[in-house]
C-alpha positions as a LaTeX table, in Angstrom:
\begin{tabular}{lrrr}
\hline
Residue & $x$ (\AA) & $y$ (\AA) & $z$ (\AA) \\
\hline
Met1 & $-32.16$ & 20.26 & 22.89 \\
Arg2 & $-29.79$ & 19.17 & 20.12 \\
Cys3 & $-26.45$ & 17.63 & 21.14 \\
Pro4 & $-23.61$ & 19.99 & 20.19 \\
Phe5 & $-21.29$ & 16.99 & 19.55 \\
Cys6 & $-23.34$ & 14.70 & 17.29 \\
Gly7 & $-26.44$ & 16.80 & 16.42 \\
Asn8 & $-28.85$ & 14.23 & 17.86 \\
Asp9 & $-32.18$ & 15.61 & 19.18 \\
Asp10 & $-32.46$ & 12.95 & 21.89 \\
Thr11 & $-30.92$ & 14.58 & 24.94 \\
Gln12 & $-31.92$ & 14.07 & 28.52 \\
Val13 & $-31.72$ & 16.56 & 31.43 \\
Lys14 & $-29.75$ & 15.05 & 34.33 \\
Asp15 & $-29.68$ & 18.06 & 36.74 \\
Ser16 & $-31.29$ & 21.49 & 36.97 \\
Arg17 & $-30.23$ & 24.30 & 39.23 \\
Pro18 & $-30.98$ & 27.99 & 39.60 \\
His19 & $-28.33$ & 30.19 & 38.05 \\
Glu20 & $-27.42$ & 33.86 & 38.22 \\
Asp21 & $-29.37$ & 34.47 & 41.42 \\
Gly22 & $-32.46$ & 32.76 & 40.03 \\
Ala23 & $-32.58$ & 34.72 & 36.78 \\
Ala24 & $-31.71$ & 31.59 & 34.79 \\
Ile25 & $-31.69$ & 27.83 & 35.03 \\
Arg26 & $-28.55$ & 25.80 & 34.51 \\
Arg27 & $-29.23$ & 22.27 & 33.12 \\
Arg28 & $-26.75$ & 19.40 & 32.74 \\
Arg29 & $-27.71$ & 17.24 & 29.86 \\
Ile30 & $-26.58$ & 13.92 & 28.38 \\
Cys31 & $-26.90$ & 12.83 & 24.74 \\
Gly32 & $-28.80$ & 9.55 & 24.29 \\
Ser33 & $-26.83$ & 8.81 & 21.12 \\
Cys34 & $-23.15$ & 9.65 & 21.80 \\
Gly35 & $-23.25$ & 9.84 & 25.61 \\
Gln36 & $-21.52$ & 13.25 & 25.77 \\
Arg37 & $-22.55$ & 15.59 & 28.57 \\
Phe38 & $-23.10$ & 19.32 & 28.16 \\
Thr39 & $-24.61$ & 22.29 & 29.98 \\
Thr40 & $-27.35$ & 24.65 & 28.84 \\
Ile41 & $-28.60$ & 27.86 & 30.46 \\
Glu42 & $-32.20$ & 29.01 & 30.07 \\
Arg43 & $-33.25$ & 32.61 & 30.69 \\
Val44 & $-36.65$ & 34.32 & 30.62 \\
Gln45 & $-37.16$ & 36.38 & 27.48 \\
Leu46 & $-39.98$ & 38.88 & 27.96 \\
Arg47 & $-40.17$ & 39.96 & 24.32 \\
Asp48 & $-38.28$ & 39.68 & 21.08 \\
Leu49 & $-36.20$ & 42.84 & 20.77 \\
Met50 & $-35.07$ & 44.22 & 17.44 \\
Val51 & $-32.12$ & 46.55 & 16.97 \\
Ile52 & $-32.45$ & 49.36 & 14.48 \\
Lys53 & $-28.97$ & 49.94 & 13.00 \\
Ala54 & $-27.70$ & 53.34 & 11.86 \\
Asp55 & $-28.41$ & 52.43 & 8.20 \\
Gly56 & $-32.03$ & 51.50 & 9.03 \\
Arg57 & $-31.63$ & 47.72 & 9.07 \\
Arg58 & $-33.57$ & 45.79 & 11.67 \\
Val59 & $-31.68$ & 42.87 & 13.21 \\
Pro60 & $-32.57$ & 40.64 & 16.20 \\
Phe61 & $-31.08$ & 41.73 & 19.51 \\
Glu62 & $-28.24$ & 39.39 & 20.60 \\
Arg63 & $-27.60$ & 39.26 & 24.34 \\
Asp64 & $-24.34$ & 37.44 & 23.73 \\
Lys65 & $-23.06$ & 40.25 & 21.45 \\
Met66 & $-23.80$ & 42.81 & 24.18 \\
Ala67 & $-22.13$ & 40.64 & 26.81 \\
Arg68 & $-19.02$ & 40.18 & 24.57 \\
Ser69 & $-18.78$ & 44.00 & 24.11 \\
Val70 & $-19.08$ & 44.66 & 27.82 \\
Arg71 & $-16.48$ & 41.91 & 28.60 \\
Ile72 & $-14.07$ & 43.35 & 25.98 \\
Ala73 & $-14.46$ & 46.86 & 27.47 \\
Leu74 & $-13.84$ & 45.55 & 30.99 \\
Arg75 & $-10.97$ & 43.21 & 30.04 \\
Lys76 & $-8.02$ & 43.43 & 32.51 \\
Arg77 & $-10.06$ & 45.79 & 34.72 \\
Pro78 & $-10.83$ & 45.09 & 38.36 \\
Val79 & $-14.37$ & 43.73 & 37.65 \\
Asp80 & $-15.02$ & 40.00 & 38.21 \\
Ala81 & $-16.97$ & 37.87 & 35.83 \\
Asp82 & $-19.95$ & 37.50 & 38.11 \\
Arg83 & $-20.36$ & 41.25 & 38.26 \\
Ile84 & $-20.09$ & 41.52 & 34.47 \\
Glu85 & $-22.89$ & 38.95 & 34.15 \\
Arg86 & $-25.02$ & 40.97 & 36.57 \\
Ile87 & $-24.34$ & 44.14 & 34.59 \\
Val88 & $-25.39$ & 42.49 & 31.32 \\
Asn89 & $-28.50$ & 41.04 & 32.98 \\
Gly90 & $-29.40$ & 44.50 & 34.23 \\
Leu91 & $-28.87$ & 46.06 & 30.87 \\
Val92 & $-31.05$ & 43.43 & 29.15 \\
Arg93 & $-33.80$ & 43.83 & 31.78 \\
His94 & $-33.67$ & 47.58 & 31.26 \\
Leu95 & $-34.12$ & 47.23 & 27.47 \\
Glu96 & $-37.03$ & 44.80 & 27.96 \\
Ala97 & $-38.63$ & 47.10 & 30.51 \\
Met98 & $-38.53$ & 50.04 & 28.04 \\
Gly99 & $-41.66$ & 48.63 & 26.48 \\
Glu100 & $-40.34$ & 49.08 & 22.94 \\
Thr101 & $-39.50$ & 46.10 & 20.70 \\
Asp102 & $-37.54$ & 48.20 & 18.20 \\
Ile103 & $-34.52$ & 49.92 & 19.86 \\
Pro104 & $-31.99$ & 52.07 & 17.95 \\
Ser105 & $-28.39$ & 50.76 & 18.26 \\
Arg106 & $-27.28$ & 54.23 & 19.42 \\
Asp107 & $-29.68$ & 53.97 & 22.42 \\
Ile108 & $-28.32$ & 50.59 & 23.34 \\
Gly109 & $-24.74$ & 52.01 & 23.10 \\
Arg110 & $-25.65$ & 54.99 & 25.27 \\
Leu111 & $-27.18$ & 52.73 & 27.92 \\
Ile112 & $-24.05$ & 50.51 & 27.97 \\
Met113 & $-21.81$ & 53.65 & 28.16 \\
Glu114 & $-23.83$ & 55.17 & 30.98 \\
Thr115 & $-23.45$ & 51.92 & 32.91 \\
Leu116 & $-19.69$ & 51.56 & 32.17 \\
Arg117 & $-19.05$ & 55.21 & 33.13 \\
Glu118 & $-20.37$ & 54.48 & 36.60 \\
Ile119 & $-18.25$ & 51.33 & 36.94 \\
Asp120 & $-14.94$ & 52.04 & 35.26 \\
Ser121 & $-13.79$ & 55.06 & 33.26 \\
Val122 & $-11.28$ & 53.05 & 31.25 \\
Ala123 & $-13.96$ & 50.64 & 30.11 \\
Tyr124 & $-16.19$ & 53.56 & 29.32 \\
Ile125 & $-13.56$ & 55.04 & 27.07 \\
Arg126 & $-12.83$ & 51.78 & 25.40 \\
Phe127 & $-16.48$ & 51.20 & 24.60 \\
Ala128 & $-17.03$ & 54.83 & 23.52 \\
Ser129 & $-14.07$ & 54.68 & 21.14 \\
Val130 & $-15.64$ & 51.75 & 19.28 \\
His131 & $-19.29$ & 52.99 & 19.51 \\
Trp132 & $-18.45$ & 56.46 & 18.28 \\
Asp133 & $-15.76$ & 55.21 & 15.87 \\
Phe134 & $-12.88$ & 57.38 & 17.10 \\
Arg135 & $-10.50$ & 58.12 & 14.32 \\
Glu136 & $-8.09$ & 60.66 & 15.82 \\
Thr137 & $-6.27$ & 61.09 & 19.13 \\
Lys138 & $-8.23$ & 64.37 & 19.54 \\
Asp139 & $-11.36$ & 62.20 & 20.09 \\
Phe140 & $-9.67$ & 60.46 & 23.00 \\
Ala141 & $-8.37$ & 63.80 & 24.43 \\
Asp142 & $-11.92$ & 65.28 & 24.24 \\
Ile143 & $-13.44$ & 62.42 & 26.18 \\
Leu144 & $-10.63$ & 62.42 & 28.73 \\
Asp145 & $-11.18$ & 66.19 & 29.27 \\
Thr146 & $-14.89$ & 65.51 & 29.85 \\
Ile147 & $-14.19$ & 62.74 & 32.33 \\
Ser148 & $-11.57$ & 64.88 & 34.13 \\
Ala149 & $-14.06$ & 67.79 & 34.34 \\
Ser150 & $-16.76$ & 65.57 & 35.79 \\
Val151 & $-14.32$ & 64.24 & 38.44 \\
Ser152 & $-13.29$ & 67.70 & 39.40 \\
Gly153 & $-16.90$ & 68.89 & 39.59 \\
Asp154 & $-16.80$ & 71.18 & 36.56 \\
Ala155 & $-18.95$ & 68.88 & 34.50 \\
Gly156 & $-21.17$ & 70.74 & 32.10 \\
Glu157 & $-22.50$ & 68.49 & 29.44 \\
Glu158 & $-21.80$ & 64.85 & 28.76 \\
Phe159 & $-19.22$ & 64.06 & 26.07 \\
Ser160 & $-20.54$ & 63.83 & 22.56 \\
Pro161 & $-18.30$ & 63.45 & 19.56 \\
Ser162 & $-18.43$ & 66.03 & 16.82 \\
Asp163 & $-19.28$ & 63.37 & 14.19 \\
Pro164 & $-21.08$ & 60.49 & 15.95 \\
Lys165 & $-21.24$ & 57.22 & 14.18 \\
Asp166 & $-22.99$ & 54.19 & 15.47 \\
Lys167 & $-20.80$ & 51.09 & 15.18 \\
Asp168 & $-22.82$ & 48.09 & 13.96 \\
\hline
\end{tabular}
């Protein structure tokens, strides 16, 4: 592992521990050149996932990008950091278990929204507004009506914007 401080390849593991309920390994390392200490986290990766963007481009799946999006949606909401990490781990495991290596970005967005909808309606709306590229207050009103209907038991179909756009 390369040292993030000096770039030297000679680093040594000083301590390893299970992390995230055994789903990852946390390693404390020390650089043999500059003596700086740093932490790495290793996770199992079942397969290399590729994201198919709305314009047809194929890009590598980035777990950190998904985690950042979920954290932003849940910012200042009553969900602790450990739960957010478990949510992201579950989402990644779900994607890996699908058996496909090429996954459309809209499917990833839908999966995240389904998960957020069960956890926190404000986070769901935040994420949906970016994923579907809301441009008018009417878009927010429509999704709020859908959520209100589902809470009152009048839910028909799930919200879908009139002009869906996948946000890359």
